[in-house]
C-alpha positions as CSV (number, residue, x, y, z in Angstrom):
1,M,144.3,166.0,21.2
2,A,142.7,166.8,24.3
3,Q,144.7,165.3,27.0
4,I,143.0,163.3,30.8
5,V,145.4,164.9,33.4
6,S,143.6,163.2,36.5
7,A,141.1,160.7,37.3
8,F,139.0,160.4,40.4
9,A,136.3,158.1,41.8
10,V,134.5,158.9,44.9
11,T,131.5,158.1,46.8
12,H,128.2,160.7,46.6
13,A,126.2,159.9,49.4
14,V,124.0,163.0,50.2
15,I,123.2,161.5,53.9
16,M,127.6,162.3,54.2
17,I,126.3,166.2,54.0
18,R,123.5,165.9,55.4
19,T,123.8,164.3,58.8
20,W,128.3,164.8,58.9
21,E,127.9,165.3,62.4
22,R,125.9,162.1,63.2
23,A,129.2,159.7,61.9
24,P,131.9,159.1,64.4
25,R,134.8,162.0,64.4
26,A,137.8,160.0,63.8
27,Q,135.5,158.7,60.2
28,R,134.7,162.2,59.7
29,E,138.5,162.7,59.9
30,I,140.2,160.9,57.4
31,V,136.7,161.1,55.2
32,R,137.6,165.4,55.1
33,A,140.9,164.6,54.5
34,G,140.5,162.2,51.4
35,Y,138.4,165.1,49.6
36,D,140.7,167.8,50.3
37,E,143.6,165.3,48.7
38,V,141.6,164.6,45.8
39,A,140.5,168.0,45.3
40,R,144.0,169.1,46.1
41,R,145.5,166.9,43.5
42,L,142.4,167.5,40.5
43,R,142.9,171.8,41.3
44,A,147.0,170.8,40.6
45,S,146.6,168.9,37.2
46,R,145.0,172.6,36.0
47,P,142.1,171.2,33.6
48,D,140.1,172.8,31.5
49,A,137.2,171.1,32.5
50,V,135.7,167.9,34.3
51,I,133.8,164.8,32.5
52,M,131.3,164.0,35.3
53,V,130.2,160.3,35.3
54,G,127.0,159.8,37.8
55,A,124.0,158.4,38.6
56,D,120.3,159.9,38.8
57,H,118.0,159.0,41.3
58,Y,114.7,159.8,39.7
59,Q,115.2,163.6,39.8
60,S,115.7,163.9,36.2
61,F,115.1,160.5,34.4
62,F,112.0,158.8,34.4
63,L,110.5,155.7,33.3
64,D,108.8,157.6,30.9
65,N,112.4,157.8,29.7
66,M,115.4,155.6,31.2
67,P,118.6,156.2,28.5
68,A,121.2,153.8,29.6
69,F,123.9,157.3,29.6
70,C,123.7,160.6,28.5
71,V,125.8,163.9,28.1
72,G,124.9,167.6,28.9
73,V,125.5,169.8,26.6
74,G,124.3,173.4,26.9
75,E,125.7,176.0,28.8
76,Q,124.8,175.0,32.9
77,S,123.7,172.5,35.0
78,V,122.0,173.3,38.0
79,G,121.1,170.6,41.1
80,W,118.1,169.8,41.8
81,G,118.5,170.5,45.7
82,D,117.5,166.8,46.2
83,G,117.8,165.3,50.1
84,G,118.5,168.5,51.5
85,L,121.6,169.2,49.8
86,E,122.1,172.9,48.7
87,K,121.5,174.2,45.3
88,F,125.0,174.5,43.0
89,D,124.7,175.8,39.0
90,L,127.6,174.8,37.2
91,P,129.1,175.8,34.5
92,I,129.1,173.5,31.5
93,H,132.6,173.3,29.1
94,R,130.6,173.0,25.5
95,E,133.8,172.8,24.0
96,V,134.3,169.1,25.4
97,A,130.7,168.2,25.9
98,T,130.1,168.2,22.4
99,L,134.0,167.0,21.3
100,L,132.7,163.9,23.7
101,L,129.0,163.9,21.9
102,E,130.0,163.8,18.8
103,G,133.1,161.5,18.9
104,L,130.8,159.2,21.1
105,L,129.1,159.0,18.7
106,E,131.6,158.3,15.4
107,R,132.7,155.4,17.8
108,G,129.7,153.5,18.0
109,F,127.8,154.6,21.2
110,D,124.1,155.5,20.9
111,I,124.6,158.0,23.1
112,A,121.3,161.0,24.1
113,Y,121.9,163.9,24.9
114,A,120.7,166.7,26.9
115,R,120.8,170.8,26.9
116,N,121.7,172.0,30.3
117,L,120.5,168.6,31.7
118,P,119.9,168.9,35.9
119,L,121.7,167.8,38.3
120,D,120.9,165.4,41.5
121,H,123.4,164.7,44.8
122,A,125.2,162.1,42.7
123,F,127.4,165.1,40.3
124,M,126.5,167.5,43.3
125,S,127.7,165.7,46.6
126,P,131.2,165.3,44.6
127,V,131.2,169.1,44.0
128,H,130.1,170.2,47.6
129,M,132.7,168.4,48.8
130,I,135.2,168.9,46.3
131,M,135.3,172.1,44.6
132,P,132.3,174.0,46.4
133,E,133.8,177.6,45.3
134,D,134.9,178.3,41.8
135,P,134.0,175.1,40.6
136,I,135.6,173.9,37.6
137,P,133.4,173.8,34.2
138,I,132.4,170.3,34.0
139,V,130.6,167.7,31.8
140,P,128.1,165.8,32.9
141,L,127.9,162.2,31.7
142,F,124.8,160.2,33.5
143,Q,124.9,156.4,33.3
144,N,121.5,154.7,34.5
145,C,122.4,152.6,38.0
146,N,119.2,152.8,39.5
147,A,116.1,151.8,37.1
148,P,117.4,148.4,35.6
149,P,118.1,146.6,33.5
150,L,121.0,148.1,33.8
151,P,124.4,148.7,31.2
152,T,126.6,146.2,32.2
153,L,130.0,146.5,33.6
154,R,131.9,145.4,30.6
155,R,129.3,148.6,28.2
156,C,130.6,150.5,30.9
157,L,134.1,150.2,30.4
158,D,134.3,150.2,26.9
159,L,132.3,153.7,27.1
160,G,135.5,154.9,29.1
161,A,137.8,153.5,26.1
162,G,135.9,155.1,24.0
163,I,135.8,158.7,25.9
164,R,139.4,158.5,25.9
165,A,139.4,157.8,22.3
166,A,137.3,160.6,21.1
167,L,139.8,162.8,23.8
168,E,143.0,161.6,22.1
169,F,141.6,161.7,18.7
170,A,140.5,166.1,19.0
171,P,142.0,168.6,17.3
172,S,142.0,170.8,20.4
173,D,145.3,170.6,22.9
174,L,142.4,170.7,26.3
175,R,143.6,169.6,29.6
176,V,140.3,167.2,30.8
177,S,139.9,165.5,34.6
178,I,137.5,162.9,34.7
179,I,135.7,161.8,38.7
180,G,133.6,159.0,38.5
181,T,130.9,158.6,41.2
182,G,128.7,156.4,43.6
183,G,129.5,153.8,46.2
184,L,131.0,151.6,47.5
185,S,129.0,149.6,49.4
186,H,125.4,150.4,50.0
187,R,121.4,149.6,50.4
188,V,119.0,152.7,50.0
189,P,115.2,152.2,49.7
190,L,114.9,152.6,45.9
191,Q,113.1,150.2,44.4
192,D,113.4,147.6,41.3
193,W,110.3,149.3,39.6
194,R,110.1,145.7,37.9
195,T,109.0,144.1,41.4
196,L,106.0,146.9,42.2
197,G,102.3,146.4,41.4
198,E,99.6,149.2,41.3
199,A,98.5,148.9,44.9
200,G,99.6,150.7,48.3
201,S,103.0,151.6,48.9
202,D,103.4,150.1,45.3
203,K,101.7,152.6,43.4
204,L,103.6,155.7,44.8
205,W,106.9,154.0,44.1
206,L,105.5,153.1,40.5
207,E,103.9,157.6,40.4
208,F,107.6,158.9,41.5
209,M,109.6,156.6,39.1
210,S,107.1,157.6,36.3
211,Q,105.9,161.2,36.6
212,G,108.2,163.1,35.1
213,R,110.2,166.4,36.5
214,H,107.1,168.5,36.4
215,R,105.1,166.2,38.1
216,V,106.8,165.4,41.3
217,D,105.2,165.2,44.8
218,P,107.6,167.8,46.7
219,D,106.3,165.8,49.5
220,L,107.1,163.2,48.0
221,Q,110.7,163.9,48.1
222,R,110.8,164.8,51.6
223,R,109.6,161.6,52.8
224,I,112.3,159.4,50.8
225,A,115.1,161.9,51.8
226,D,113.9,161.6,55.6
227,E,113.6,157.2,55.0
228,V,117.2,157.9,53.6
229,V,118.2,159.6,57.0
230,R,116.0,156.9,59.7
231,W,118.0,154.0,58.1
232,G,121.3,155.5,58.6
233,R,120.2,156.5,62.6
234,E,118.7,152.6,62.7
235,G,121.5,151.0,61.0
236,L,119.4,149.2,58.1
237,G,122.3,150.2,55.2
238,R,124.6,147.4,54.2
239,I,128.1,147.9,54.5
240,S,130.6,145.1,53.3
241,E,133.6,145.3,53.9
242,E,134.4,142.6,51.9
243,F,133.0,143.5,48.8
244,D,134.9,146.9,49.1
245,A,138.5,145.7,49.9
246,E,138.0,143.1,46.8
247,I,137.2,146.2,44.2
248,L,139.8,148.7,45.8
249,A,142.4,145.8,45.7
250,L,140.9,145.0,41.6
251,L,141.8,148.7,40.8
252,E,144.9,149.2,42.9
253,G,145.8,146.1,40.7
254,G,144.9,147.6,37.6
255,D,142.5,144.9,37.3
256,Y,139.8,147.0,35.5
257,G,139.3,144.0,32.6
258,R,137.4,142.3,35.9
259,L,135.2,144.6,36.6
260,A,133.0,142.9,33.4
261,D,133.1,139.7,35.3
262,Y,130.6,141.2,37.7
263,R,127.0,140.6,37.3
264,P,124.0,142.9,38.9
265,Q,122.4,139.9,41.2
266,E,125.8,139.4,42.7
267,I,126.4,143.6,43.1
268,T,123.1,143.7,44.7
269,E,123.7,140.3,47.2
270,R,126.8,141.4,47.8
271,G,127.4,145.1,47.9
272,G,123.5,146.5,48.1
273,N,121.5,147.6,45.5
274,G,123.5,151.2,45.7
275,A,126.7,149.4,44.9
276,Q,125.0,148.8,41.2
277,E,127.0,152.3,41.3
278,I,130.3,150.8,40.2
279,R,129.4,151.6,37.1
280,N,130.7,154.6,37.5
281,W,134.0,154.0,38.6
282,A,134.2,151.4,35.3
283,T,134.0,154.2,33.0
284,V,136.9,155.7,34.4
285,A,138.7,153.2,34.4
286,G,138.0,151.8,31.2
287,A,139.4,155.4,30.1
288,M,142.4,154.4,32.4
289,A,143.6,151.1,30.8
290,G,147.3,150.5,31.3
291,G,147.5,152.0,35.2
292,R,146.3,152.0,38.9
293,T,144.4,153.2,41.4
294,E,146.0,154.7,44.4
295,T,143.6,154.2,47.6
296,L,143.2,157.9,49.0
297,F,140.3,157.1,51.7
298,Y,138.2,154.5,53.0
299,Q,135.6,153.9,55.9
300,P,132.9,152.5,56.3
301,V,130.6,154.9,57.5
302,Q,127.5,153.1,59.2
303,E,125.7,156.1,59.7
304,W,125.9,157.1,55.7
305,L,125.1,153.9,55.0
306,T,128.0,153.3,52.9
307,G,131.5,152.8,52.6
308,V,132.5,156.1,51.8
309,A,135.8,156.0,49.5
310,G,138.1,157.7,46.9
311,V,140.9,156.7,45.0
312,A,143.2,158.0,42.3
313,F,143.8,157.0,39.1
314,N,147.9,156.8,37.9
315,P,148.1,157.8,34.3
316,G,147.6,155.0,32.2
317,D,148.0,154.6,28.5
318,G,144.9,153.1,26.6
319,S,147.3,149.6,26.5
320,I,145.0,147.1,27.4
321,A,141.9,149.2,26.2
322,R,139.2,146.7,25.3
323,T,140.9,143.6,26.7
324,W,137.1,142.9,28.5
325,S,135.6,142.8,25.2
326,A,134.9,139.8,24.3
327,P,131.8,138.3,24.9
328,A,130.5,137.4,28.3
């Protein structure tokens, strides 16, 4: 069987990379040391592949086709370079991608797939921070965290349990790591498309969210990236240290199933619209049920709009997997 040898969850804020020097030095040092520790532990676990669970910010998926979940298969993934981030060319581990896709389908997950799926900063920011050189082959797993309605956290936990089962029953002795990206609390200038009309700036937003990858206006992309930086410069983001501490304590206690109790409206109200990305953390938690996490770093960095964090999941045995699966 394939073995999960390490698992982590980290923030994926592109503004952190683009405006690194704007944050206070003490916070930068803590964050840098935290990502370095993730990198050290990842390499020490000697994975053959890294399943990266991340979102998309209208770079690869649009309102003309928005799956809840999608596995990247094929030979490689290339970064879009959104938000001013350096482009990366990442190899895909074809065997693990195939095992994951087929194993999840067999277990009742009607998951989409895309060959050579291009990736935005949700995947590329952690790559930049953790393995910018000699990257380990990845399997990208997209989850919809930005275009409501969103998959429930309960479903993300179940998906994680499905990932574990698919790997454990695989006829292979591959070593696999899992990294969930996103969060914690933050608010970004992305609109809920369901509230938009057909006039003024609403129409521009709808065009951006709907046009498809080959018709996105590069100027609009730059304007959005600059707007995110302005939010950081002027302190317009929303960081809730209380919300972040609650999520981290829940994970440290191994109470992963409690994530299923969080509803989208509560998450937005308490942690900001960007906190919906804790779905990516929940999927890793579902795969590591029976264990606990260790918080490696946390800093509420106003200049980066985000409660920046990283955790390591201790080995789980799956013994409490699916205890959250009763109807809400």
